[in-house]
C-alpha positions as CSV (number, residue, x, y, z in Angstrom):
1,M,0.0,0.0,0.0
2,R,2.7,2.3,0.8
3,F,3.8,1.6,-2.7
4,A,1.4,4.4,-3.2
5,S,4.0,6.8,-1.8
6,A,6.6,5.3,-4.1
7,A,4.2,6.2,-6.6
8,F,4.2,9.9,-6.3
9,A,7.5,8.7,-6.5
10,S,6.6,8.4,-10.0
11,A,4.8,11.4,-11.4
12,I,6.9,13.8,-9.5
13,A,8.9,10.6,-8.4
14,L,9.6,8.9,-10.8
15,S,10.9,12.3,-11.4
16,I,11.3,14.1,-8.0
17,V,11.6,11.1,-5.8
18,A,13.5,9.0,-8.3
19,F,16.1,11.8,-8.4
20,A,16.3,12.0,-4.6
21,I,18.9,9.2,-4.3
22,P,22.3,11.0,-3.8
23,P,25.3,10.0,-5.9
24,A,27.2,8.7,-2.9
25,V,24.8,5.7,-2.8
26,A,26.8,4.1,-5.7
27,E,29.9,3.9,-3.5
28,E,28.8,3.8,0.1
29,P,26.5,1.6,2.1
30,A,23.1,3.1,2.7
31,K,21.7,4.2,6.0
32,A,19.5,2.0,8.1
33,A,15.9,1.9,6.9
34,D,14.6,3.4,10.1
35,D,16.9,6.4,10.3
36,S,14.7,8.8,8.4
37,G,11.1,9.9,8.3
38,K,11.3,10.5,4.6
39,V,9.2,8.6,2.2
40,L,12.1,7.0,0.5
41,G,15.3,5.7,2.1
42,D,18.5,5.0,0.1
43,P,18.8,1.5,-1.4
44,D,20.6,-0.9,0.9
45,G,24.2,-1.1,-0.5
46,P,25.8,-0.1,-3.8
47,L,23.6,0.5,-6.8
48,T,23.1,-2.4,-9.1
49,P,24.1,-2.1,-12.8
50,E,20.4,-1.7,-13.7
51,E,19.9,1.0,-11.0
52,K,23.0,2.9,-12.3
53,A,21.7,2.7,-15.9
54,E,18.3,4.0,-14.8
55,K,19.9,6.9,-12.8
56,E,22.0,7.9,-15.9
57,A,18.9,7.8,-18.1
58,R,17.0,10.1,-15.7
59,Q,19.8,12.7,-15.7
60,A,18.7,14.7,-18.6
61,C,15.2,15.0,-17.2
62,K,16.6,16.0,-13.8
63,V,18.6,18.8,-15.5
64,D,15.5,20.0,-17.4
65,L,13.4,20.1,-14.3
66,C,16.1,22.0,-12.3
67,R,16.6,24.5,-15.1
68,A,12.9,25.3,-15.1
69,F,12.6,25.5,-11.3
70,H,15.5,27.9,-11.1
71,S,14.7,29.9,-14.3
72,K,13.5,33.6,-14.2
73,E,12.0,33.3,-17.7
74,A,8.5,32.1,-18.1
75,T,9.1,31.2,-21.8
76,G,10.8,28.0,-22.3
77,K,10.5,24.4,-23.5
78,D,8.0,22.3,-21.6
79,I,9.4,19.2,-20.0
80,A,8.6,15.7,-21.4
81,C,10.5,12.7,-20.1
82,H,10.0,8.9,-20.0
83,V,11.0,8.1,-16.4
84,I,12.0,4.6,-15.3
85,K,12.7,3.6,-11.6
86,S,13.2,0.3,-9.9
87,W,12.2,0.0,-6.2
88,R,13.8,-2.7,-4.1
89,K,11.6,-4.7,-1.8
90,E,13.1,-3.2,1.3
91,Q,12.3,0.3,0.0
92,L,8.7,-0.6,-0.7
93,V,8.3,-2.2,2.7
94,K,9.5,1.0,4.3
95,L,7.2,3.1,2.0
96,V,4.0,1.1,2.7
97,A,4.6,1.0,6.4
98,K,3.8,4.7,6.6
99,L,0.2,4.0,5.6
100,K,0.0,1.0,8.0
101,V,0.0,-1.6,5.2
102,T,2.4,-4.4,4.5
103,W,4.2,-5.1,1.3
104,P,4.6,-8.9,0.9
105,Y,5.8,-8.8,-2.7
106,D,9.2,-8.5,-4.4
107,G,10.7,-5.3,-5.8
108,A,9.0,-3.4,-8.6
109,H,10.0,-1.8,-11.8
110,C,8.0,1.3,-12.7
111,S,7.8,3.9,-15.5
112,T,5.7,7.0,-16.4
113,D,5.7,9.7,-19.1
114,L,6.2,12.9,-17.2
115,T,5.0,16.1,-18.7
116,V,5.3,19.5,-16.9
117,N,4.7,23.0,-18.1
118,H,7.8,25.2,-18.0
119,A,6.0,28.4,-17.2
120,E,4.1,26.8,-14.3
121,L,7.4,25.7,-12.6
122,V,8.8,29.2,-12.9
123,K,5.6,30.6,-11.5
124,A,5.6,28.2,-8.6
125,M,9.1,29.4,-7.5
126,A,8.5,33.1,-8.2
127,A,5.0,33.9,-7.0
128,P,4.2,34.6,-3.3
129,K,1.8,31.6,-3.5
130,A,1.0,29.3,-6.4
131,E,-0.5,25.9,-7.1
132,L,1.4,23.6,-9.5
133,E,-1.1,21.2,-11.0
134,F,0.2,18.3,-13.1
135,A,-1.7,16.6,-15.9
136,K,-2.9,13.1,-15.2
137,H,-0.1,10.6,-15.2
138,T,-0.4,6.9,-15.6
139,V,2.3,4.9,-13.8
140,T,2.9,1.3,-15.0
141,C,4.7,-1.2,-12.8
142,S,5.9,-4.8,-12.9
143,I,6.7,-7.0,-9.9
144,A,9.2,-9.8,-10.8
145,S,9.0,-13.2,-9.1
146,E,11.0,-16.3,-9.9
147,K,8.1,-18.5,-8.8
148,K,5.1,-16.6,-10.2
149,G,6.6,-14.6,-13.1
150,A,5.9,-10.9,-13.6
151,T,2.8,-9.2,-12.2
152,D,1.8,-6.0,-13.9
153,F,-0.3,-3.2,-12.6
154,S,-0.9,0.5,-13.2
155,F,-2.5,3.6,-11.5
156,D,-3.3,7.2,-12.3
157,L,-2.2,10.3,-10.5
158,T,-3.1,14.0,-10.9
159,P,-0.7,15.6,-8.4
160,K,-1.0,19.1,-7.1
161,V,1.7,21.0,-5.1
162,T,1.2,24.3,-3.3
163,F,4.2,26.6,-3.2
164,E,4.7,29.7,-1.0
165,N,7.8,31.9,-1.5
166,G,9.6,29.3,-3.5
167,K,9.0,26.3,-1.2
168,A,6.5,23.5,-1.4
169,T,4.1,23.7,1.6
170,K,1.3,21.3,0.7
171,A,0.7,18.4,-1.7
172,Q,-1.9,16.0,-2.9
173,A,-1.3,13.0,-5.1
174,H,-5.0,12.7,-6.2
175,W,-5.0,9.0,-7.0
176,G,-7.3,7.8,-9.8
177,K,-7.9,4.6,-11.7
178,I,-6.1,1.4,-10.6
179,E,-5.5,-1.6,-12.8
180,A,-4.1,-4.6,-11.0
181,P,-4.7,-8.2,-9.8
182,T,-7.2,-8.4,-7.0
183,L,-4.9,-8.6,-4.0
184,I,-2.6,-5.7,-5.2
185,K,-5.6,-3.7,-6.3
186,S,-7.3,-4.1,-2.9
187,A,-4.2,-2.9,-1.0
188,L,-3.6,0.0,-3.4
189,W,-7.3,1.0,-3.3
190,T,-7.3,1.0,0.5
191,A,-4.1,3.1,0.6
192,T,-5.0,5.6,-2.1
193,A,-8.5,6.1,-0.9
194,A,-7.2,7.0,2.6
195,D,-4.6,9.3,1.1
196,N,-7.2,11.0,-1.1
197,T,-9.4,11.6,2.0
198,V,-7.0,12.7,4.7
199,N,-3.8,13.5,2.6
200,I,-1.5,11.2,4.6
201,L,1.5,11.6,2.3
202,S,1.4,15.4,2.0
203,S,4.4,16.1,4.3
204,S,6.5,13.4,2.7
205,I,5.9,14.7,-0.8
206,V,6.6,18.2,0.3
207,E,9.9,17.2,1.9
208,E,10.9,15.3,-1.3
209,V,10.0,18.2,-3.6
210,N,11.9,20.8,-1.5
211,E,15.0,18.5,-1.3
212,F,14.9,18.0,-5.0
213,I,14.8,21.7,-5.8
214,S,17.6,22.5,-3.4
215,K,20.1,19.7,-2.8
216,R,19.4,17.5,-5.8
217,C,19.5,20.5,-8.2
218,D,22.7,21.6,-6.7
219,E,24.2,18.3,-7.8
220,V,23.7,19.2,-11.4
221,K,23.9,23.0,-11.2
222,D,26.9,23.2,-13.6
223,Q,24.6,21.6,-16.3
224,W,21.4,23.6,-15.9
225,A,22.9,27.0,-14.9
226,A,25.1,27.1,-18.0
227,K,22.0,27.2,-20.2
228,Q,20.0,29.8,-18.2
């Protein structure tokens, strides 16, 4: 269920959250899973070849997002990226725990087509208060299992993030349609319905967005700042 959180992981996570893993993860062991209140912890141990390849593939999109967030010009190319992110089982267990649900499955491989209006990102950072509303995004995922083979599922999100003076202060995932086998669909439906009602994940999403705009964008500042 908490995979749900990994999911915003997808629209803005598979863009924002997907980019939240610091470069040091590739060389250094990760922190313990319970040492942070954040939605996502670092993977346990060095990145796998697949995770490294995914991270490299997300780099261009990360630079485009950072360039728009830190731009002073409302005119600019809108962002369109195909974002891919694998979640290890231990990451998903931690994620779903926040919504008081267990994750008995293996890791998942997810993707989404992220589209964001450049002018809206600039406005979100420049205006005293602004709401950044994303178009509906469909996230598709596959859970690999040696015994049962791959299990596929998908869900829709229409995220909204409120900014005040250049910082995210509130967020809603706005979960929509879920396509999944019965057991997974039941867990996701319970989680997403709860989040749509009481907005459980707002603080976690806000934290991830603000960290992305500051620390994660600083990691690639030489790339986006050069083209401002």
